[in-house]
KOLLOBA-340322 format. One record per atom (N, C-alpha, C): residue in three letters; atom name; z, x, y. Coordinates in nm, 4 decimals. Layout:
! KOLLOBA-340322
{rest = ALA; atom = CA; up = Z; east = X; north = Y} .
...
This chain:
! KOLLOBA-340322
{rest = MET; atom = N; up = 9.0659; east = 9.7361; north = 11.2590} .
{rest = MET; atom = CA; up = 9.1084; east = 9.7579; north = 11.1152} .
{rest = MET; atom = C; up = 9.0022; east = 9.7092; north = 11.0211} .
{rest = GLU; atom = N; up = 8.9025; east = 9.6382; north = 11.0684} .
{rest = GLU; atom = CA; up = 8.7976; east = 9.5902; north = 10.9828} .
{rest = GLU; atom = C; up = 8.7261; east = 9.6960; north = 10.8935} .
{rest = PRO; atom = N; up = 8.7190; east = 9.8172; north = 10.9460} .
{rest = PRO; atom = CA; up = 8.6431; east = 9.9169; north = 10.8503} .
{rest = PRO; atom = C; up = 8.7190; east = 9.9441; north = 10.7346} .
{rest = PHE; atom = N; up = 8.8642; east = 9.9338; north = 10.7491} .
{rest = PHE; atom = CA; up = 8.9617; east = 9.9630; north = 10.6453} .
{rest = PHE; atom = C; up = 8.9988; east = 9.8643; north = 10.5464} .
{rest = ARG; atom = N; up = 8.9385; east = 9.7291; north = 10.5728} .
{rest = ARG; atom = CA; up = 8.9868; east = 9.6209; north = 10.4924} .
{rest = ARG; atom = C; up = 8.9494; east = 9.6442; north = 10.3436} .
{rest = SER; atom = N; up = 8.8335; east = 9.6928; north = 10.3070} .
{rest = SER; atom = CA; up = 8.8010; east = 9.7121; north = 10.1540} .
{rest = SER; atom = C; up = 8.9015; east = 9.8173; north = 10.1049} .
{rest = PHE; atom = N; up = 8.9319; east = 9.9204; north = 10.1772} .
{rest = PHE; atom = CA; up = 9.0233; east = 10.0187; north = 10.1270} .
{rest = PHE; atom = C; up = 9.1574; east = 9.9570; north = 10.1006} .
{rest = PHE; atom = N; up = 9.2122; east = 9.8751; north = 10.1857} .
{rest = PHE; atom = CA; up = 9.3479; east = 9.8172; north = 10.1605} .
{rest = PHE; atom = C; up = 9.3381; east = 9.7060; north = 10.0522} .
{rest = VAL; atom = N; up = 9.2251; east = 9.6308; north = 10.0334} .
{rest = VAL; atom = CA; up = 9.2145; east = 9.5387; north = 9.9269} .
{rest = VAL; atom = C; up = 9.2096; east = 9.6094; north = 9.8018} .
{rest = ILE; atom = N; up = 9.1414; east = 9.7177; north = 9.7824} .
{rest = ILE; atom = CA; up = 9.1324; east = 9.7983; north = 9.6657} .
{rest = ILE; atom = C; up = 9.2748; east = 9.8536; north = 9.6346} .
{rest = LEU; atom = N; up = 9.3378; east = 9.9113; north = 9.7347} .
{rest = LEU; atom = CA; up = 9.4851; east = 9.9630; north = 9.7277} .
{rest = LEU; atom = C; up = 9.5737; east = 9.8512; north = 9.6685} .
{rest = THR; atom = N; up = 9.5649; east = 9.7416; north = 9.7255} .
{rest = THR; atom = CA; up = 9.6485; east = 9.6305; north = 9.6779} .
{rest = THR; atom = C; up = 9.6185; east = 9.5820; north = 9.5363} .
{rest = LEU; atom = N; up = 9.4949; east = 9.5800; north = 9.4993} .
{rest = LEU; atom = CA; up = 9.4660; east = 9.5494; north = 9.3596} .
{rest = LEU; atom = C; up = 9.5037; east = 9.6606; north = 9.2563} .
{rest = VAL; atom = N; up = 9.5038; east = 9.7812; north = 9.3038} .
{rest = VAL; atom = CA; up = 9.5405; east = 9.8993; north = 9.2216} .
{rest = VAL; atom = C; up = 9.6893; east = 9.8846; north = 9.1950} .
{rest = PHE; atom = N; up = 9.7679; east = 9.8488; north = 9.2956} .
{rest = PHE; atom = CA; up = 9.9191; east = 9.8296; north = 9.2932} .
{rest = PHE; atom = C; up = 9.9581; east = 9.7277; north = 9.1947} .
{rest = LEU; atom = N; up = 9.8763; east = 9.6076; north = 9.2162} .
{rest = LEU; atom = CA; up = 9.9021; east = 9.5061; north = 9.1175} .
{rest = LEU; atom = C; up = 9.8696; east = 9.5234; north = 8.9785} .
{rest = VAL; atom = N; up = 9.7631; east = 9.5966; north = 8.9458} .
{rest = VAL; atom = CA; up = 9.7300; east = 9.6398; north = 8.8176} .
{rest = VAL; atom = C; up = 9.8489; east = 9.7344; north = 8.7558} .
{rest = LEU; atom = N; up = 9.8947; east = 9.8297; north = 8.8382} .
{rest = LEU; atom = CA; up = 9.9944; east = 9.8990; north = 8.7865} .
{rest = LEU; atom = C; up = 10.1219; east = 9.8497; north = 8.7646} .
{rest = THR; atom = N; up = 10.1634; east = 9.7551; north = 8.8457} .
{rest = THR; atom = CA; up = 10.2755; east = 9.6674; north = 8.8209} .
{rest = THR; atom = C; up = 10.2678; east = 9.5889; north = 8.6932} .
{rest = PHE; atom = N; up = 10.1430; east = 9.5328; north = 8.6775} .
{rest = PHE; atom = CA; up = 10.1220; east = 9.4519; north = 8.5607} .
{rest = PHE; atom = C; up = 10.1415; east = 9.5421; north = 8.4417} .
{rest = ARG; atom = N; up = 10.0804; east = 9.6577; north = 8.4459} .
{rest = ARG; atom = CA; up = 10.0999; east = 9.7558; north = 8.3256} .
{rest = ARG; atom = C; up = 10.2371; east = 9.7805; north = 8.2934} .
{rest = LYS; atom = N; up = 10.3105; east = 9.8098; north = 8.4025} .
{rest = LYS; atom = CA; up = 10.4602; east = 9.8481; north = 8.3862} .
{rest = LYS; atom = C; up = 10.5390; east = 9.7194; north = 8.3262} .
{rest = LEU; atom = N; up = 10.5163; east = 9.6044; north = 8.3690} .
{rest = LEU; atom = CA; up = 10.5885; east = 9.4925; north = 8.3208} .
{rest = LEU; atom = C; up = 10.5477; east = 9.4384; north = 8.1850} .
{rest = TYR; atom = N; up = 10.4097; east = 9.4511; north = 8.1534} .
{rest = TYR; atom = CA; up = 10.3693; east = 9.3914; north = 8.0368} .
{rest = TYR; atom = C; up = 10.3145; east = 9.4929; north = 7.9195} .
{rest = LEU; atom = N; up = 10.2509; east = 9.5909; north = 7.9593} .
{rest = LEU; atom = CA; up = 10.1981; east = 9.6703; north = 7.8656} .
{rest = LEU; atom = C; up = 10.2757; east = 9.7856; north = 7.8159} .
{rest = LEU; atom = N; up = 10.3515; east = 9.8515; north = 7.8961} .
{rest = LEU; atom = CA; up = 10.4272; east = 9.9576; north = 7.8590} .
{rest = LEU; atom = C; up = 10.5604; east = 9.9143; north = 7.7937} .
{rest = PRO; atom = N; up = 10.6052; east = 9.9689; north = 7.6847} .
{rest = PRO; atom = CA; up = 10.7240; east = 9.9332; north = 7.6131} .
{rest = PRO; atom = C; up = 10.8425; east = 9.9869; north = 7.6964} .
{rest = GLN; atom = N; up = 10.9536; east = 9.8998; north = 7.7078} .
{rest = GLN; atom = CA; up = 11.0659; east = 9.9341; north = 7.7755} .
{rest = GLN; atom = C; up = 11.1529; east = 10.0146; north = 7.6800} .
{rest = VAL; atom = N; up = 11.2079; east = 10.1312; north = 7.7274} .
{rest = VAL; atom = CA; up = 11.2786; east = 10.2118; north = 7.6409} .
{rest = VAL; atom = C; up = 11.4315; east = 10.1983; north = 7.6989} .
{rest = CYS; atom = N; up = 11.5179; east = 10.1401; north = 7.6159} .
{rest = CYS; atom = CA; up = 11.6534; east = 10.1263; north = 7.6660} .
{rest = CYS; atom = C; up = 11.7591; east = 10.1493; north = 7.5562} .
{rest = VAL; atom = N; up = 11.8756; east = 10.2037; north = 7.6006} .
{rest = VAL; atom = CA; up = 11.9860; east = 10.2293; north = 7.5066} .
{rest = VAL; atom = C; up = 12.0685; east = 10.1107; north = 7.5135} .
{rest = PRO; atom = N; up = 12.1092; east = 10.0685; north = 7.3889} .
{rest = PRO; atom = CA; up = 12.1924; east = 9.9378; north = 7.3833} .
{rest = PRO; atom = C; up = 12.3217; east = 9.9576; north = 7.4546} .
{rest = GLY; atom = N; up = 12.3587; east = 9.8576; north = 7.5351} .
{rest = GLY; atom = CA; up = 12.4704; east = 9.8538; north = 7.6206} .
{rest = GLY; atom = C; up = 12.4481; east = 9.8869; north = 7.7594} .
{rest = THR; atom = N; up = 12.3231; east = 9.9318; north = 7.8057} .
{rest = THR; atom = CA; up = 12.2925; east = 9.9434; north = 7.9367} .
{rest = THR; atom = C; up = 12.2187; east = 9.8210; north = 8.0055} .
{rest = PRO; atom = N; up = 12.2172; east = 9.8178; north = 8.1234} .
{rest = PRO; atom = CA; up = 12.1687; east = 9.7013; north = 8.1959} .
{rest = PRO; atom = C; up = 12.0251; east = 9.6603; north = 8.1605} .
{rest = CYS; atom = N; up = 11.9524; east = 9.7606; north = 8.1333} .
{rest = CYS; atom = CA; up = 11.8073; east = 9.7191; north = 8.1006} .
{rest = CYS; atom = C; up = 11.7922; east = 9.6732; north = 7.9617} .
{rest = ALA; atom = N; up = 11.8931; east = 9.6783; north = 7.8805} .
{rest = ALA; atom = CA; up = 11.8828; east = 9.6189; north = 7.7291} .
{rest = ALA; atom = C; up = 11.8898; east = 9.4615; north = 7.7531} .
{rest = ASN; atom = N; up = 11.9402; east = 9.4135; north = 7.8676} .
{rest = ASN; atom = CA; up = 11.9394; east = 9.2489; north = 7.8838} .
{rest = ASN; atom = C; up = 11.7942; east = 9.2064; north = 7.9239} .
{rest = PRO; atom = N; up = 11.7307; east = 9.1143; north = 7.8638} .
{rest = PRO; atom = CA; up = 11.6134; east = 9.0656; north = 7.8862} .
{rest = PRO; atom = C; up = 11.5896; east = 8.9802; north = 8.0190} .
{rest = GLU; atom = N; up = 11.7022; east = 8.9397; north = 8.0704} .
{rest = GLU; atom = CA; up = 11.6999; east = 8.8429; north = 8.1887} .
{rest = GLU; atom = C; up = 11.6451; east = 8.9157; north = 8.3189} .
{rest = PRO; atom = N; up = 11.6862; east = 9.0413; north = 8.3456} .
{rest = PRO; atom = CA; up = 11.6164; east = 9.0900; north = 8.4595} .
{rest = PRO; atom = C; up = 11.4702; east = 9.1105; north = 8.4439} .
{rest = ARG; atom = N; up = 11.4268; east = 9.1430; north = 8.3168} .
{rest = ARG; atom = CA; up = 11.2712; east = 9.1637; north = 8.3071} .
{rest = ARG; atom = C; up = 11.2096; east = 9.0357; north = 8.3271} .
{rest = ARG; atom = N; up = 11.2682; east = 8.9326; north = 8.2870} .
{rest = ARG; atom = CA; up = 11.2136; east = 8.7964; north = 8.2985} .
{rest = ARG; atom = C; up = 11.1937; east = 8.7516; north = 8.4486} .
{rest = ARG; atom = N; up = 11.3000; east = 8.7909; north = 8.5249} .
{rest = ARG; atom = CA; up = 11.2941; east = 8.7718; north = 8.6591} .
{rest = ARG; atom = C; up = 11.1950; east = 8.8610; north = 8.7382} .
{rest = GLN; atom = N; up = 11.1795; east = 8.9860; north = 8.6945} .
{rest = GLN; atom = CA; up = 11.0784; east = 9.0678; north = 8.7518} .
{rest = GLN; atom = C; up = 10.9470; east = 9.0045; north = 8.7452} .
{rest = ARG; atom = N; up = 10.9099; east = 8.9571; north = 8.6165} .
{rest = ARG; atom = CA; up = 10.7886; east = 8.9010; north = 8.5726} .
{rest = ARG; atom = C; up = 10.7622; east = 8.7882; north = 8.6651} .
{rest = ALA; atom = N; up = 10.8514; east = 8.6982; north = 8.6778} .
{rest = ALA; atom = CA; up = 10.8474; east = 8.5708; north = 8.7608} .
{rest = ALA; atom = C; up = 10.8152; east = 8.6052; north = 8.9064} .
{rest = ILE; atom = N; up = 10.8839; east = 8.7070; north = 8.9689} .
{rest = ILE; atom = CA; up = 10.8633; east = 8.7543; north = 9.0977} .
{rest = ILE; atom = C; up = 10.7286; east = 8.8188; north = 9.1122} .
{rest = PHE; atom = N; up = 10.6748; east = 8.8907; north = 9.0096} .
{rest = PHE; atom = CA; up = 10.5501; east = 8.9534; north = 9.0164} .
{rest = PHE; atom = C; up = 10.4421; east = 8.8439; north = 9.0251} .
{rest = TRP; atom = N; up = 10.4590; east = 8.7308; north = 8.9459} .
{rest = TRP; atom = CA; up = 10.3458; east = 8.6305; north = 8.9548} .
{rest = TRP; atom = C; up = 10.3483; east = 8.5534; north = 9.0889} .
{rest = ILE; atom = N; up = 10.4732; east = 8.5407; north = 9.1500} .
{rest = ILE; atom = CA; up = 10.4746; east = 8.4671; north = 9.2657} .
{rest = ILE; atom = C; up = 10.4084; east = 8.5452; north = 9.3864} .
{rest = VAL; atom = N; up = 10.4419; east = 8.6748; north = 9.3776} .
{rest = VAL; atom = CA; up = 10.3845; east = 8.7781; north = 9.4838} .
{rest = VAL; atom = C; up = 10.2352; east = 8.7897; north = 9.4574} .
{rest = THR; atom = N; up = 10.1874; east = 8.7934; north = 9.3399} .
{rest = THR; atom = CA; up = 10.0455; east = 8.7991; north = 9.3100} .
{rest = THR; atom = C; up = 9.9750; east = 8.6842; north = 9.3651} .
{rest = ALA; atom = N; up = 10.0370; east = 8.5591; north = 9.3429} .
{rest = ALA; atom = CA; up = 9.9691; east = 8.4511; north = 9.3952} .
{rest = ALA; atom = C; up = 9.9597; east = 8.4456; north = 9.5526} .
{rest = GLN; atom = N; up = 10.0640; east = 8.4948; north = 9.6098} .
{rest = GLN; atom = CA; up = 10.0604; east = 8.4922; north = 9.7564} .
{rest = GLN; atom = C; up = 9.9542; east = 8.6002; north = 9.8119} .
{rest = LEU; atom = N; up = 9.9615; east = 8.7133; north = 9.7333} .
{rest = LEU; atom = CA; up = 9.8527; east = 8.8237; north = 9.7900} .
{rest = LEU; atom = C; up = 9.7077; east = 8.7794; north = 9.7648} .
{rest = VAL; atom = N; up = 9.6844; east = 8.7170; north = 9.6589} .
{rest = VAL; atom = CA; up = 9.5558; east = 8.6625; north = 9.6270} .
{rest = VAL; atom = C; up = 9.5122; east = 8.5633; north = 9.7306} .
{rest = GLY; atom = N; up = 9.6028; east = 8.4899; north = 9.7605} .
{rest = GLY; atom = CA; up = 9.5785; east = 8.3821; north = 9.8816} .
{rest = GLY; atom = C; up = 9.5525; east = 8.4657; north = 10.0147} .
{rest = LEU; atom = N; up = 9.6219; east = 8.5646; north = 10.0372} .
{rest = LEU; atom = CA; up = 9.6066; east = 8.6439; north = 10.1742} .
{rest = LEU; atom = C; up = 9.4750; east = 8.7197; north = 10.1656} .
{rest = LEU; atom = N; up = 9.4420; east = 8.7712; north = 10.0419} .
{rest = LEU; atom = CA; up = 9.3097; east = 8.8420; north = 10.0284} .
{rest = LEU; atom = C; up = 9.1950; east = 8.7435; north = 10.0432} .
{rest = ALA; atom = N; up = 9.2126; east = 8.6199; north = 10.0027} .
{rest = ALA; atom = CA; up = 9.1015; east = 8.5308; north = 10.0192} .
{rest = ALA; atom = C; up = 9.0734; east = 8.4595; north = 10.1623} .
{rest = VAL; atom = N; up = 9.1733; east = 8.4772; north = 10.2345} .
{rest = VAL; atom = CA; up = 9.1625; east = 8.4095; north = 10.3813} .
{rest = VAL; atom = C; up = 9.0348; east = 8.4551; north = 10.4414} .
{rest = PRO; atom = N; up = 8.9877; east = 8.5791; north = 10.4433} .
{rest = PRO; atom = CA; up = 8.8685; east = 8.6028; north = 10.5316} .
{rest = PRO; atom = C; up = 8.7334; east = 8.5370; north = 10.4703} .
{rest = TRP; atom = N; up = 8.7450; east = 8.4989; north = 10.3497} .
{rest = TRP; atom = CA; up = 8.6344; east = 8.4305; north = 10.2932} .
{rest = TRP; atom = C; up = 8.6520; east = 8.2745; north = 10.3057} .
{rest = LEU; atom = N; up = 8.7742; east = 8.2309; north = 10.3098} .
{rest = LEU; atom = CA; up = 8.7990; east = 8.0853; north = 10.3229} .
{rest = LEU; atom = C; up = 8.8156; east = 8.0313; north = 10.4628} .
{rest = ALA; atom = N; up = 8.8373; east = 8.1161; north = 10.5559} .
{rest = ALA; atom = CA; up = 8.8539; east = 8.0776; north = 10.6974} .
{rest = ALA; atom = C; up = 8.7394; east = 8.0098; north = 10.7511} .
{rest = PRO; atom = N; up = 8.6122; east = 8.0702; north = 10.7309} .
{rest = PRO; atom = CA; up = 8.4978; east = 7.9802; north = 10.7914} .
{rest = PRO; atom = C; up = 8.4721; east = 7.8504; north = 10.7460} .
{rest = LEU; atom = N; up = 8.5417; east = 7.8026; north = 10.6310} .
{rest = LEU; atom = CA; up = 8.5338; east = 7.6765; north = 10.5854} .
{rest = LEU; atom = C; up = 8.6072; east = 7.5812; north = 10.6751} .
{rest = PHE; atom = N; up = 8.6953; east = 7.6168; north = 10.7495} .
{rest = PHE; atom = CA; up = 8.7871; east = 7.5398; north = 10.8285} .
{rest = PHE; atom = C; up = 8.7452; east = 7.5366; north = 10.9869} .
{rest = TYR; atom = N; up = 8.6424; east = 7.6006; north = 11.0166} .
{rest = TYR; atom = CA; up = 8.5884; east = 7.5893; north = 11.1554} .
{rest = TYR; atom = C; up = 8.5039; east = 7.4724; north = 11.1738} .
């Protein structure tokens, strides 16, 4: 799988950028009275996004950091 590592890293970063765009840059269009009009789910989605992003960045850094522990 080593030859495909850069492809998967780029794919992961693309998905993170698209998610960031969806959560922060695109305006949310909601009709009042619908579940998306409540700001609490959006806040939870953003928190989960940052938790997952931190974990993914840690996993992506393992190949570069692993030699430091040998």
